[in-house]
N, C-alpha and C positions, 0 to 999 in steps of 0.2 A: 499417479504414475510414479514408479520407483526409479531409483538411480540406474538400475539395470535395463530399464525400458528405453530403448534407443530412440523412441519418438521424442523424448525430451530434447534431443540434439537437433531435431529437424522441424519441430512444430513452431519454434520461435521464428518470427518473420524477419527480424532485423537485429541479429545479435551484435552488440558492440564488444562484449566480452564472452569468450568461450573458454571454460575451464575443463580440461580433459585429463582424466586419470591422475588428479593431483594427490601427491603423497608428501607429507612432511614428517620427518623423523628427527628426534633430538637424541644425540649420543654418538659415540665414536665408531661403533661397529655397525654402521648403517648397511654396508654391503651384506654382512652376515644376516642382519635383521630382514633385509629385503628378500633374501633367498628363503629364510624361514617362513616369511609371509606367503611367498609363492608356493611353499609346501603346506599351506593352510594351517600353520601353527598359530595359536592364539596370541593376542597382544600381551597377555599376562605372561605367557611362557617366553615370549621374545624378550620382554623386559627383564625377566628373571635370569635368562641365560646370557643376554648381551648388554643389558643396561640401557637399551635403546627404548625410548618412548615414542610410540606412533601417535602423533597428535591429529593428523589428518590421513585418512586411509582410503586412497584410490577413489576420489570423488569426481564427478562430472556434472556440470550444469551450465546453462547459458543465461546471460543477462541481456534483456532486450533494450534497445536504444530508447531513451526517453521514459523508461519505466522504473519502478521501485521494486527491487528484489530483496526480500528479507531473509536472513539466515537466523534461525532460532534453535536453541538447544539449552540443555542444562549446563551448569558450570562444568568445564572440562570436556565438553562435547567437541571442541575444535573450531568453533565458529570464529573466534577472534584470531586464531592462527590463520585461517583461510583469508580473512580480509587483509592481513599483513603480508600475505603472499602476493596479493593482487597489485601491490606497488613495489614488490621485492624488498620490503623491509626485512622479510625472511625469504631466503632462497629455497625453493622446494627441493625435496630430495628426488622427486620424480614427477613427471607430468608436464603439461603445457598450459600456459596462460596466454591466450590469443587476444590481443587488442586490435580491432579492425583487421583481423585475420593474420596478424604478425605476432610471433612468439616473443614476448617481452624479455625472455631470458637470453635472446640472441642480440639484444641491443648493446651497443658500445656504452662506455661510461658516459660519454657526452649525450648520447641518445636517451639513456636512462634518466639523466638529469632533466632533459627536456620533457620526457614523459611525465615525470613527477611534478614538474613545474607547470606544465600546460594541459596535460590530459587528465590527471587525477589529483584530487585534493582530499585530505583526510580530516575528519572531525572526531575528536576523542571525547571520552567520558569526562576526563579531567580538564577539559577546556584547552590547556596548553597555551595560555595567553601570557604575554610579557607584562609583568606587573609594573615595570618602570615606564611603560608607554601608555598613553591615553587610548581611548576607544578608536579614534581615527587612525592613529599610528599603528595600532594592532591590526586593524583591517587592511591597511595599506602595506603591511610588512612583506607579504609575498611579492607584491609588485615592485617594492624597493629592491628586493633580492634579485629580481629579474632585470633591474636597471631601467625601469620605466621612469620617465621624467616626473618630477614632483607634481607639477600641475595636473598631469594626466592621471597619476595614481590617486591624488586627492579627489579628483572628480569621480573616479571609479569607486573609490572607497565610500564616498558620500552617497553614491547611488545605491550601494549595497546596504549601507547603514539605514537608509530610508526604507529599503525593501524589507528589512527585518524589524521595522518599527522602532528604531532607536534614534531617529532624528531629534536633535536637541541634546543628545548625550555624547556627541562626538569628542568633546573636550574633557570629558570626565575621566577620572582615574579608574582603572579596572577594579581597584579596591572599593570603589563606591557603588559597585553594581551588585545586584542579587544574582543568585545562581542561574536563574532563567535568562537574565540579561547577559550574563557572561557567555552562556551558550549561544545566544543570538550573535554575539560578537564573533565567536568561533565559526559559526555558519557563514556570516558575512565575509570573514577573512578567506574562507575556503572558496566562496563564490566570486570574490574579487578577481581571482586568477582566470575566471571564466573556463573552468575545467569541463571536460566532457562527462566525467564521472565523479560523484561524491562517494567516498568510502566513510561510513559512519559507524563507529564501534561503540555501541550502547551509549549514545550521546545524551540520552534523557534519563538514564536510570538513577542518577543521583538527585533528580529534581523532585519537588513535592508533586503529589498527584495532579493538582489543578494546574500548576505550571507546566507539568509534563503534557497534559492535554492541550494546553495552548501551543506548546512547541510542536506537537504533532500536527496541529492545524496549520501552523506557520510553514512547516515543511511541505505539506500537501499544497499549500497555496503557492509557495516558491517553485515547487516542481511543475505546477500547472503553468506558471508564468514563463519559466525559463526552459522547460522541457529537458531538464537534466536527468541523466541516468544516475540512480542511487543504489548502492549496495548497503543495506542497513542491518546491523547486528543487534539482536535483542534477546532477552530471556523471557519476555512478556508476550504470551500468545495473543492477547488482545491488541497489543501494539503491532505485532507482526501482521495480524489480519487487517487491522485498520489501515496500515500504511502500504502493505505489499500488494503489488499487482500479481506477483508470484511469490511463493513462500517455499523455502527448503527447511525441513526439519532434520536436525543432526542428532546423532547418537553415537557416542564412542568413536568419534572421528569419521563417521560415515554419514552419507545422506540417506535417510530412510524414505523420504518422499519429497518430490517437488511438484507443486501444483498451484492453481489459484486457490485463494482461501475458501471460496464457495465449493469447489470440487473436492477440496481436501476434507471439508466437513461432511459432505455427502458421501464420498467414497474414500475413507481413510485406508492407507495401504496395509496396515496391520493393527494389532491390538495396541502396540506402543503409541502409534499416532493417534488412535482413537482415545486412549487414556490421556494423552498429552493435551489434546484439544478439548477434552471434555469440560474443562473449566472455562472455556472461551465464552465470551458474550456473543451468543448467536445472532443477536440483533445487529452486531457490527459486521457480520459476515453475510447473512442472508439478504437477498434483494427482493424487491416487490414481485418480480417475475416468478419467484419460487412459491408464492402463496396467493397470487391473484387468481380470479376466476371470472368466467363469463356470467353476467347477470341473467337470472331466469326471465326477467321482463325487460326486453330491449325493444324499443319502439322507434320507428322512423318518424320524423317530424310531420310528414303529411298524413300519417295514419290516424292521428288524433286521439282524444281522450277515451272514446268508447273502446277502441282496440286496446289501449293501455289498461283500462279497467278489466277487460276480459282476461288479459294476460296476468294481471295481479291476482284476480280471483282464482284462476286455474293453477297458479304457482304458489298461492297462499303467502303472498308478500304484500307490503304496504307502500311500495314505490316502484317506479319504472324509470329506466335510463333512456334518454331521448337523444338520437343522433340525426344528422341530416343525410342526404343521399350520398355524400362523400365520406361518411363515417366520422365526421367531426362531432365532438361532444357538444351538445346544446344545453342540456340541463337535466334535472330530475323532477319527475312529476310524482307528488305524494298522493295517497289515496283520497285524503280530504280535498285536495285541490282538484282532483279528477271529478269528484262529485260536484264541485262548484262549477266546473266547465259544463258538465251535463245539465246542470240547473240553469245555465245561461248567465251565471253571475260573473264568470271570467272567460276570456278567450284562452285557447289552448296555450299560446305562446306566453301570455301574461301569467298563466298558472305555474309555469316552470320555475323551479329554483335554479337561478343562474349564478354566475360569479362564485361558483363553488371551488374549493381547492382541488387540484389535480396533481398527479404524480407521474413519474416515468417508470418503466419496467426495471431500470438499473438502479433505482434509488434504494439505498440501504434502509432496512426496516427501522434501524435506530433513528434515522433522520425523519422518519414518518410518524413516530410515536406522538410527538407534541401536536402535530396537525390532526392526527386521527382522534386524539382525545377531545378535541373541540368540534369535530365534524358531526353533523346531524345524520349524514348518510355515509355508507361505504364510499371510499374515495375512488373517483374515476382514474383509470390508468391509461396513459397515452403511449403509443409506440414512438419509434425514432422519427417518424414523419408527422407526429402530432395528431395522429388518428386515434380514435377510441379503440382500446385493446381489451378492456375488462375492468374489474373493480377489485379493491381489496378492503375487507371489512375489519372492524376492531377485533372480532373473534379470530380472524386469520392472523392478525398481528400478535395477539396473545398466544396463539398456538406456536408461532415461530420462536417465542421466548422460552419454551419448555426445553 
């Protein structure tokens, strides 16, 4: 769906942030630039005639409560400017930013301070830590500014330090920490204030790839535990797709498409989006449900080995999937085992391969690759109720990677 598609504004079930027609200009002649833009003049012509740079150009999107919304774009696309508008570090030239339905630009100075202290916290790429303070005091800093008593802020800071796996490091100097550990401190400090929203501006981009991967996992784990809303800025398409429940791709200050990673890959809005995501690791986007299929030989437990053999013969396969009357997955019957049952060497139940790995429809293909590589049979897929829904084969997984 594109920015102009009004469904974007109505499909979100519970928006905590609503950004409407946001524009951010830098330069003195903004009124003249605004009129020229209304007259469909290009950004280049506006810059040449007025000296005004349009960093963000009339964008709209919503952020759902408890979800991660990623903004991605090339350098200069406007994504970092957007995130700085969300806590009014930058005051927009035009448009509204609604938090819980209230335009934050109408807040008084006192209300804005409270909004920044309690409702939003920001995590920067450069960490922004205080080098003269140890880990504990850095994490507790925001609580100290708010006037929280020392014992309470120490308890809260220690809770957050443990959550980001830095327990035992609370007395260490910031200078003793690696880059990944410093970023954990930054996240713990942001979380200590218990904000509704985390604003994260390329927080992992300066980290080594393996450390970055660990931090992505930590963020997903923290978001799952605390149910925080996150607006995450990145230039890495794989990071955007891995973290984001929804993704907005920006270009030249505008949003080209906002969608789920899966739908964006399947239905890119235009050639720019298609080219942009072409380098993405599809295994990090596609889910099992995109490639699962119904097995050609599906047998109920009471039907027995003879029925299974007939199905395998007619479908030219060497195994059958067995379910009970309630569609619970029971196991897999191989061709060899079926012949053993017919010969009286095994009972039907004893012949089944049980304790096999299963997966769900929403599992990412990337998470399934290690399991599939060790599995003798295509993996059984279960629905949300734990019932048998289909299978996914190694061949289907390989196809998803192309």
